[in-house]
C-alpha positions as CSV (number, residue, x, y, z in Angstrom):
1,M,1.9,21.4,56.3
2,A,2.1,24.2,53.7
3,D,4.9,26.0,51.8
4,E,5.4,29.8,51.7
5,T,2.5,30.2,49.1
6,G,0.1,28.5,51.4
7,I,-0.3,25.5,49.1
8,P,-0.1,22.2,51.0
9,V,3.3,20.5,50.4
10,K,1.6,17.2,50.0
11,N,-0.5,18.5,47.0
12,T,2.6,20.1,45.5
13,L,4.5,16.9,45.7
14,L,1.6,15.0,44.2
15,R,1.3,17.4,41.3
16,S,5.0,17.2,40.7
17,N,4.9,13.4,40.7
18,M,2.0,13.4,38.3
19,Q,3.9,15.7,35.9
20,E,7.0,13.5,36.1
21,E,4.9,10.4,35.4
22,D,3.3,12.2,32.4
23,M,6.7,13.2,31.1
24,T,7.9,9.6,31.5
25,K,5.0,8.2,29.7
26,R,5.5,10.7,26.8
27,Q,9.1,9.8,26.6
28,Q,8.3,6.1,26.6
29,L,5.8,6.7,23.8
30,K,8.3,8.6,21.8
31,D,10.9,5.8,22.3
32,V,8.5,3.2,21.1
33,M,7.6,5.2,18.0
34,D,11.2,5.9,17.2
35,K,12.2,2.2,17.5
36,A,9.4,0.9,15.3
37,E,9.6,1.0,11.5
38,I,6.0,2.2,11.2
39,S,4.1,3.6,14.2
40,L,0.5,4.6,14.1
41,I,-1.6,6.0,17.0
42,L,-5.1,4.7,17.2
43,D,-8.1,6.0,19.1
44,T,-9.7,2.5,18.9
45,Y,-9.1,-0.7,16.9
46,D,-11.9,0.5,14.6
47,D,-9.5,3.1,13.2
48,I,-7.8,0.3,11.2
49,F,-11.1,-0.8,9.5
50,S,-13.8,0.6,7.2
51,D,-16.6,2.4,9.0
52,F,-19.1,0.8,6.6
53,D,-18.2,-2.8,7.4
54,P,-19.9,-4.2,10.5
55,R,-18.3,-7.6,10.4
56,P,-15.9,-9.0,13.1
57,Y,-12.3,-7.7,13.1
58,N,-11.0,-10.9,11.4
59,E,-13.3,-10.3,8.4
60,R,-13.7,-6.5,8.1
61,A,-12.4,-4.5,5.2
62,L,-9.4,-2.3,6.0
63,S,-9.8,1.5,6.1
64,E,-8.5,3.4,3.0
65,D,-7.2,6.1,5.4
66,F,-5.2,3.4,7.3
67,L,-3.8,1.9,4.1
68,T,-2.8,5.4,2.8
69,E,-1.0,6.2,6.0
70,A,0.7,2.8,6.0
71,R,1.9,3.4,2.4
72,K,3.3,6.8,3.3
73,A,5.1,5.4,6.3
74,A,6.4,2.3,4.4
75,R,7.6,4.3,1.4
76,D,11.3,4.6,2.5
77,K,11.4,1.4,4.6
78,T,12.9,-1.9,3.8
79,K,11.2,-5.3,4.0
80,G,10.8,-7.1,7.3
81,I,9.5,-3.9,8.9
82,E,7.6,-3.6,12.2
83,L,4.1,-2.2,12.2
84,H,3.5,-0.9,15.6
85,F,0.1,0.3,16.8
86,L,-0.4,2.5,19.9
87,I,-3.8,2.0,21.6
88,P,-5.2,3.7,24.7
89,A,-4.4,1.6,27.7
90,P,-8.1,1.3,29.0
91,L,-9.2,0.0,25.5
92,Q,-6.4,-2.6,25.0
93,D,-7.7,-6.1,24.5
94,R,-5.4,-9.0,23.6
95,T,-8.2,-11.1,22.0
96,S,-9.2,-8.2,19.7
97,E,-5.5,-7.7,18.8
98,E,-5.1,-11.3,17.7
99,L,-8.1,-10.9,15.4
100,V,-6.8,-7.7,14.0
101,K,-3.4,-9.3,13.3
102,Q,-5.1,-12.2,11.5
103,R,-7.0,-9.8,9.3
104,L,-4.0,-7.6,8.5
105,R,-1.8,-10.6,7.6
106,A,-4.6,-12.1,5.4
107,H,-5.2,-8.7,3.7
108,F,-1.5,-8.2,3.0
109,K,-1.0,-11.7,1.6
110,N,-4.1,-11.6,-0.6
111,H,-3.3,-8.2,-2.0
112,Y,0.4,-9.1,-2.6
113,K,-0.8,-12.0,-4.7
114,M,-3.3,-9.9,-6.5
115,A,-0.7,-7.2,-7.3
116,E,1.7,-9.9,-8.5
117,E,-0.9,-11.4,-10.8
118,E,-2.0,-7.9,-12.1
119,L,1.6,-7.0,-12.9
120,L,2.2,-10.3,-14.7
121,D,-1.1,-10.0,-16.7
122,R,-0.3,-6.4,-17.7
123,Q,3.2,-7.4,-18.9
124,K,1.8,-10.4,-20.8
125,L,-0.8,-8.1,-22.5
126,G,1.9,-5.6,-23.4
127,A,4.0,-8.3,-25.0
128,V,1.1,-9.8,-27.0
129,L,0.1,-6.3,-28.3
130,M,3.7,-5.6,-29.4
131,V,3.8,-8.9,-31.2
132,I,0.5,-8.2,-33.0
133,G,1.6,-4.7,-33.9
134,I,4.9,-5.9,-35.3
135,A,3.0,-8.7,-37.3
136,V,0.6,-6.1,-38.7
137,G,3.6,-3.9,-39.7
138,V,5.2,-6.8,-41.5
139,V,2.0,-7.6,-43.3
140,D,1.7,-4.0,-44.3
141,V,5.3,-3.9,-45.7
142,M,4.7,-7.2,-47.6
143,L,1.5,-5.9,-49.2
144,V,2.9,-2.5,-50.1
145,T,6.0,-4.0,-51.8
146,S,3.9,-6.7,-53.6
147,N,3.7,-6.5,-57.4
148,G,0.4,-8.4,-57.7
149,I,-1.7,-5.7,-56.1
150,S,-2.9,-2.5,-57.6
151,T,-1.5,0.8,-56.4
152,F,-4.9,2.0,-55.2
153,L,-5.3,-1.2,-53.0
154,K,-1.7,-0.8,-51.7
155,D,-2.4,2.7,-50.6
156,A,-5.7,1.9,-49.0
157,L,-4.2,-1.0,-47.1
158,D,-1.2,1.1,-46.0
159,I,-3.5,3.8,-44.7
160,V,-5.2,1.2,-42.5
161,L,-2.4,-1.1,-41.5
162,A,0.4,1.3,-40.8
163,P,-1.4,3.3,-38.1
164,A,-2.9,0.1,-36.7
165,S,0.6,-1.3,-36.4
166,W,2.1,1.7,-34.7
167,Y,-0.9,2.1,-32.4
168,T,-0.8,-1.5,-31.3
169,I,3.0,-1.4,-30.7
170,W,2.8,1.8,-28.6
171,N,-0.1,0.4,-26.6
172,G,1.9,-2.7,-26.0
173,L,4.9,-0.6,-24.8
174,D,2.6,1.3,-22.5
175,D,1.2,-1.9,-21.0
176,L,4.7,-3.4,-20.8
177,L,6.6,-0.4,-19.4
178,F,4.4,2.3,-18.0
179,K,1.0,1.0,-16.8
180,P,2.6,-1.7,-14.6
181,K,4.1,1.0,-12.4
182,E,1.0,1.1,-10.1
183,A,0.8,-2.6,-9.9
184,S,4.6,-2.7,-9.2
185,A,4.2,-0.1,-6.4
186,N,1.4,-2.2,-4.9
187,K,3.5,-5.3,-5.1
188,K,6.4,-3.7,-3.3
189,F,4.2,-2.2,-0.6
190,Y,2.4,-5.5,0.1
191,K,5.7,-7.5,0.0
192,K,7.0,-5.3,2.8
193,M,3.8,-5.6,4.8
194,V,3.6,-9.4,4.4
195,G,6.9,-9.7,6.1
196,S,6.2,-7.1,8.8
197,K,6.0,-7.7,12.5
198,I,2.7,-6.5,14.0
199,T,2.7,-5.3,17.6
200,F,0.4,-3.3,19.9
201,S,1.3,-1.2,22.9
202,P,-0.8,0.9,25.3
203,Y,-0.4,4.6,25.8
């Protein structure tokens, strides 16, 4: 049986059904991506990992590209987010997904701890430098105002100690207030990811 164009009705209906199914799949994919806090489309599970690391999924280093995209996606999100991966249906493998989840959780926990320690170390260093700088400044004032030292020696010590004091104080402030920004950003990112829910869906 054919329609007015001569195309068999059966083929026309089949094509129409395939188009509807394709549209339905596209809509389902869009719905999944809209619901998840962070959605990333993968070609294979390897997209999450470094190309130069041949180890199993639960040991491999994560891809810098993946981490960069995750940072961008997580920037405006709150903690307890969902990290949702979309994988081609023919390639989906539950065993691999469990290994990937283990590796992601281990990475996020380890790097959160590292960022926390780095931030604390940086702040400690800044505080120590400020204390040293202030102490040097106090010594400088005491020597300059002392009556038992020649003017030449006072001037010489002041030339050395005053800049040293200010330099150390400013470096301490830099370590205390400005340099920790990167470590603080890393800590915030990994804190979000530690509490994230990791899921996979086919497309």
